[in-house]
C-alpha positions as CSV (number, residue, x, y, z in Angstrom):
1,X,27.2,1.5,-2.5
2,X,24.4,3.7,-3.9
3,X,21.3,1.8,-5.0
4,X,19.6,2.5,-8.3
5,X,15.9,2.8,-8.9
6,X,14.1,3.0,-12.2
7,X,10.7,4.7,-12.2
8,X,8.3,4.3,-15.1
9,X,5.8,7.0,-15.7
10,X,8.2,9.5,-14.2
11,X,6.7,12.4,-16.0
12,X,3.3,11.8,-14.4
13,X,1.6,13.1,-11.3
14,X,2.8,10.2,-9.1
15,X,6.0,9.3,-10.9
16,X,7.5,12.7,-10.3
17,X,7.1,12.4,-6.6
18,X,8.4,8.8,-6.5
19,X,11.5,10.1,-8.2
20,X,11.9,12.8,-5.6
21,X,11.4,10.4,-2.7
22,X,14.1,8.0,-3.9
23,X,16.5,10.9,-4.8
24,X,16.0,12.5,-1.3
25,X,17.0,9.1,0.2
26,X,20.3,9.1,-1.7
27,X,19.3,6.7,-4.4
28,X,20.5,7.0,-8.0
29,X,17.3,7.4,-9.9
30,X,16.4,7.0,-13.6
31,X,13.0,8.1,-14.7
32,X,11.3,6.9,-17.8
33,X,8.4,8.4,-19.9
34,X,7.1,8.3,-23.4
35,X,5.0,11.1,-24.8
36,X,6.3,13.7,-22.2
37,X,9.8,12.4,-21.9
38,X,12.5,15.0,-22.1
39,X,16.0,13.3,-22.5
40,X,18.4,13.3,-20.8
41,X,16.6,14.0,-17.6
42,X,13.8,11.5,-18.4
43,X,14.6,8.5,-20.5
44,X,12.2,7.9,-23.4
45,X,11.2,4.3,-23.2
46,X,8.5,2.4,-25.0
47,X,7.2,-0.1,-22.4
48,X,5.5,-1.9,-25.3
49,X,8.8,-2.9,-26.7
50,X,10.4,-5.8,-24.7
51,X,13.7,-5.3,-26.5
52,X,13.9,-1.6,-25.5
53,X,12.9,-2.4,-21.9
54,X,15.5,-5.2,-21.7
55,X,18.2,-2.9,-23.1
56,X,17.3,-0.2,-20.5
57,X,17.4,-2.7,-17.6
58,X,20.8,-4.0,-18.7
59,X,22.2,-0.5,-19.0
60,X,20.7,1.0,-15.9
61,X,21.0,-2.1,-13.7
62,X,18.4,-1.0,-11.1
63,X,17.8,-2.9,-7.9
64,X,14.2,-1.8,-8.0
65,X,11.6,-0.7,-10.6
66,X,8.6,1.3,-9.5
67,X,6.0,0.9,-12.2
68,X,3.8,4.0,-12.1
69,X,3.1,4.2,-15.9
70,X,-0.6,3.3,-16.7
71,X,-3.7,4.5,-18.4
72,X,-5.4,5.5,-15.2
73,X,-8.4,7.6,-16.2
74,X,-11.5,5.4,-16.3
75,X,-13.2,7.4,-19.1
76,X,-10.1,7.3,-21.2
77,X,-9.7,3.6,-20.6
78,X,-13.2,3.0,-22.0
79,X,-12.5,5.1,-25.1
80,X,-9.3,3.2,-25.8
81,X,-9.7,-0.3,-24.4
82,X,-7.0,-1.9,-26.7
83,X,-4.4,0.7,-25.8
84,X,-5.3,0.4,-22.1
85,X,-4.9,-3.4,-22.1
86,X,-1.6,-3.1,-23.9
87,X,-0.1,-0.7,-21.3
88,X,-1.9,-1.8,-18.1
89,X,-1.6,-5.6,-18.7
90,X,0.7,-6.7,-21.5
91,X,3.5,-4.1,-20.9
92,X,3.3,-4.7,-17.1
93,X,3.6,-8.4,-17.5
94,X,6.5,-8.1,-19.9
95,X,8.3,-5.6,-17.6
96,X,7.8,-8.0,-14.7
97,X,9.2,-11.0,-16.7
98,X,12.3,-9.0,-17.7
99,X,12.8,-7.7,-14.2
100,X,12.4,-11.1,-12.6
101,X,15.0,-12.6,-14.9
102,X,17.4,-10.0,-13.6
103,X,16.6,-10.4,-9.9
104,X,15.1,-6.9,-9.9
105,X,12.5,-6.0,-7.3
106,X,9.3,-4.6,-8.9
107,X,6.7,-2.4,-7.2
108,X,3.5,-2.3,-9.3
109,X,1.3,0.6,-8.5
110,X,-2.3,-0.4,-8.6
111,X,-5.7,1.0,-7.6
112,X,-8.6,0.7,-5.1
113,X,-10.8,0.4,-8.2
114,X,-10.0,-3.4,-8.3
115,X,-12.8,-3.5,-5.7
116,X,-16.5,-3.1,-6.3
117,X,-16.9,-0.5,-3.5
118,X,-20.3,-1.8,-2.4
119,X,-21.7,-0.1,0.7
120,X,-20.7,-2.0,3.9
121,X,-17.7,-3.9,2.4
122,X,-14.9,-1.4,3.2
123,X,-12.3,-1.1,4.5
124,X,-10.7,-3.7,2.1
125,X,-7.9,-5.7,3.5
126,X,-5.2,-7.1,1.2
127,X,-6.9,-10.5,1.5
128,X,-10.2,-9.2,0.0
129,X,-11.3,-10.6,-3.3
130,X,-11.2,-8.1,-6.2
131,X,-14.2,-7.5,-8.4
132,X,-13.6,-4.5,-10.5
133,X,-16.6,-2.3,-11.5
134,X,-15.1,-0.9,-14.7
135,X,-12.5,-1.5,-17.4
136,X,-9.9,0.5,-15.6
137,X,-10.1,-1.6,-12.5
138,X,-10.3,-4.8,-14.6
139,X,-7.0,-3.9,-16.5
140,X,-5.2,-3.0,-13.3
141,X,-6.3,-6.2,-11.7
142,X,-5.2,-8.2,-14.7
143,X,-1.9,-6.3,-14.6
144,X,-1.4,-7.3,-10.9
145,X,-2.0,-10.9,-11.8
146,X,0.4,-10.7,-14.8
147,X,3.2,-9.2,-12.6
148,X,2.8,-11.7,-9.8
149,X,2.6,-14.6,-12.3
150,X,5.8,-13.5,-14.0
151,X,7.7,-13.6,-10.7
152,X,6.2,-17.0,-9.7
153,X,7.2,-18.4,-13.1
154,X,10.7,-17.2,-12.5
155,X,10.8,-18.7,-9.0
156,X,11.2,-15.2,-7.6
157,X,8.1,-14.8,-5.4
158,X,8.5,-11.8,-3.1
159,X,10.5,-9.9,-5.7
160,X,7.3,-8.5,-7.2
161,X,4.9,-6.6,-5.0
162,X,1.6,-4.8,-5.8
163,X,0.8,-1.5,-4.0
164,X,-2.8,-0.4,-4.3
165,X,-3.6,3.3,-3.7
166,X,-6.8,5.4,-4.0
167,X,-7.4,8.7,-5.8
168,X,-4.3,10.9,-5.7
169,X,-3.6,14.6,-5.5
170,X,-0.5,16.7,-5.2
171,X,1.8,19.0,-7.0
172,X,0.5,19.0,-10.6
173,X,1.7,20.5,-13.9
174,X,-1.9,21.1,-14.7
175,X,-5.1,20.4,-12.6
176,X,-6.4,17.8,-15.0
177,X,-3.5,15.4,-13.9
178,X,-5.5,14.7,-10.8
179,X,-9.2,13.9,-10.3
180,X,-8.9,15.9,-7.1
181,X,-6.9,18.9,-8.3
182,X,-9.2,19.4,-11.2
183,X,-12.1,20.1,-8.8
184,X,-10.6,23.5,-8.2
185,X,-11.4,24.3,-11.8
186,X,-15.0,23.1,-11.2
187,X,-15.3,25.6,-8.3
188,X,-14.2,28.4,-10.6
189,X,-16.6,27.3,-13.3
190,X,-19.4,27.3,-10.8
191,X,-18.9,31.1,-10.4
192,X,-20.4,31.6,-13.8
193,X,-22.6,28.6,-14.6
194,X,-24.4,25.7,-12.9
195,X,-22.2,22.7,-12.2
196,X,-23.5,19.3,-11.0
197,X,-21.0,17.5,-8.7
198,X,-21.1,14.0,-7.3
199,X,-22.1,13.9,-3.6
200,X,-22.5,10.1,-3.4
201,X,-19.2,8.2,-3.8
202,X,-16.7,8.4,-1.0
203,X,-13.1,9.2,-1.8
204,X,-9.9,9.0,0.3
205,X,-7.6,11.5,-1.5
206,X,-4.0,10.6,-0.8
207,X,-1.0,12.8,-1.5
208,X,1.6,11.7,-4.1
209,X,4.4,12.6,-1.7
210,X,3.2,10.0,0.8
211,X,2.9,7.3,-1.9
212,X,6.5,8.2,-3.0
213,X,7.7,7.8,0.5
214,X,6.0,4.5,1.0
215,X,7.3,3.2,-2.3
216,X,10.9,4.1,-1.2
217,X,10.3,2.5,2.3
218,X,9.0,-0.7,0.6
219,X,12.0,-0.9,-1.6
220,X,14.3,-0.6,1.3
221,X,12.4,-3.1,3.4
222,X,12.2,-5.8,0.6
223,X,15.7,-5.4,-0.6
224,X,16.9,-5.7,3.0
225,X,15.0,-8.9,3.6
226,X,16.8,-12.1,2.6
227,X,13.7,-14.3,2.6
228,X,11.4,-12.3,0.4
229,X,8.9,-15.1,0.1
230,X,8.0,-14.3,3.7
231,X,6.8,-10.8,2.7
232,X,3.3,-10.0,1.4
233,X,2.9,-9.7,-2.4
234,X,0.0,-7.3,-2.1
235,X,-0.2,-4.1,0.0
236,X,-2.6,-1.2,0.4
237,X,-1.9,2.4,1.3
238,X,-4.5,5.1,1.8
239,X,-5.2,8.3,3.7
240,X,-8.0,8.2,6.2
241,X,-9.4,11.6,5.0
242,X,-12.9,10.9,3.6
243,X,-14.9,13.2,1.2
244,X,-17.3,13.2,-1.6
245,X,-16.3,15.3,-4.6
246,X,-18.9,17.9,-3.6
247,X,-17.4,18.1,-0.1
248,X,-14.0,18.7,-1.6
249,X,-15.4,21.5,-3.7
250,X,-17.0,23.0,-0.5
251,X,-13.6,22.9,1.1
252,X,-11.9,24.5,-1.9
253,X,-14.5,27.2,-2.1
254,X,-14.0,28.0,1.6
255,X,-10.2,28.2,1.2
256,X,-10.5,30.4,-1.9
257,X,-13.2,32.6,-0.3
258,X,-15.7,31.8,-3.2
259,X,-19.4,31.2,-3.1
260,X,-20.7,27.8,-4.2
261,X,-24.4,28.6,-4.8
262,X,-24.3,27.5,-8.5
263,X,-22.9,24.0,-7.7
264,X,-25.5,21.3,-7.3
265,X,-24.9,18.3,-5.1
266,X,-25.7,15.1,-7.1
267,X,-26.7,12.3,-4.7
268,X,-28.2,10.0,-7.3
269,X,-25.2,7.7,-7.5
270,X,-24.2,5.8,-10.7
271,X,-26.3,6.3,-13.8
272,X,-27.1,2.7,-14.8
273,X,-26.8,3.8,-18.5
274,X,-23.3,5.4,-18.0
275,X,-20.5,3.7,-19.8
276,X,-18.2,3.8,-16.7
277,X,-19.6,2.6,-13.4
278,X,-17.8,3.9,-10.3
279,X,-17.7,2.3,-6.8
280,X,-19.3,3.8,-3.8
281,X,-16.6,3.2,-1.2
282,X,-13.3,1.5,-1.9
283,X,-11.5,2.5,1.3
284,X,-8.3,0.5,1.6
285,X,-6.9,-0.7,4.9
286,X,-3.2,0.1,5.4
287,X,-2.9,-2.5,8.2
288,X,-0.6,-4.8,6.2
289,X,1.9,-2.0,5.7
290,X,1.9,-1.2,9.4
291,X,2.5,-4.8,10.2
292,X,5.7,-4.5,8.1
293,X,6.8,-1.5,10.1
294,X,6.2,0.9,7.3
295,X,4.8,4.3,8.5
296,X,1.4,5.1,7.1
297,X,0.8,8.6,8.3
298,X,-0.3,11.0,5.6
299,X,-0.2,14.7,4.8
300,X,-3.2,16.6,6.1
301,X,-5.5,17.2,3.2
302,X,-6.9,20.5,4.4
303,X,-3.6,21.8,5.5
304,X,-1.9,21.0,2.2
305,X,-4.6,22.8,0.2
306,X,-4.5,25.8,2.4
307,X,-0.8,26.1,1.6
308,X,-1.1,25.3,-2.1
309,X,-4.3,27.0,-3.1
310,X,-2.4,30.2,-4.1
311,X,-1.4,28.4,-7.3
312,X,-5.1,28.2,-8.3
313,X,-6.1,31.8,-7.6
314,X,-7.2,33.9,-10.5
């Protein structure tokens, strides 16, 4: 019998690829969105309305929910803290409670920004203690706790799992969807004006196709395990490709055959007066996934961009 997956945030950079991964594996998939939802292909669902969410779960009857929807841009989180908490924490906890009551597996997509990223601490294992450096990381960590607490309260430990991932890139409707893809715009801007670019923080850009595949593999593994309490409740997945934003721009310039003289490498680190503080190195260890038998290989960053860069040529 075909299994059904419900994907929140299915109109977003990651959600679209999670939908594709489950569909490619033969699942029946229902994607939800809100501001960008286009019924009937994407169900418009207000995650802030428990009644609407309960109705959707009862009608769709999924075996798994992959919760991708979030306010995920740190600067936007700081400009709308109330809305960020409502989506990243309250709506996540409510979705988890409603899913737990229906024996539905929930995979909550979280972030490496739950960790402080202090030099010398990484790679972070799943047992590491979170200490978020900014509001985005705080709300995602609180969302994690709300999800796991909902499943514990329902006596369904193991039916809720947190999957932390780093900065993502991939097929985008517009470059601004990804903190990596948008760097291609910065390279173009530097052809006409001086652009300062961070050359301090280390990033591990991971392709959304890989996260989609891992999410599908996790769903299959957890649904196929009778004693779910024996499975980890928190997992990490990350590429091993390591770059600063400036190094990514150098790569993009080389691929596009463009000079980079007007881009200045900024090695100063965080401005102590900045509203959003960013971690230095939040590299996540994928060991716990490998221990479960989940493949953790990733798409080659350079190879992917050499193939896809044509879409960014002018």
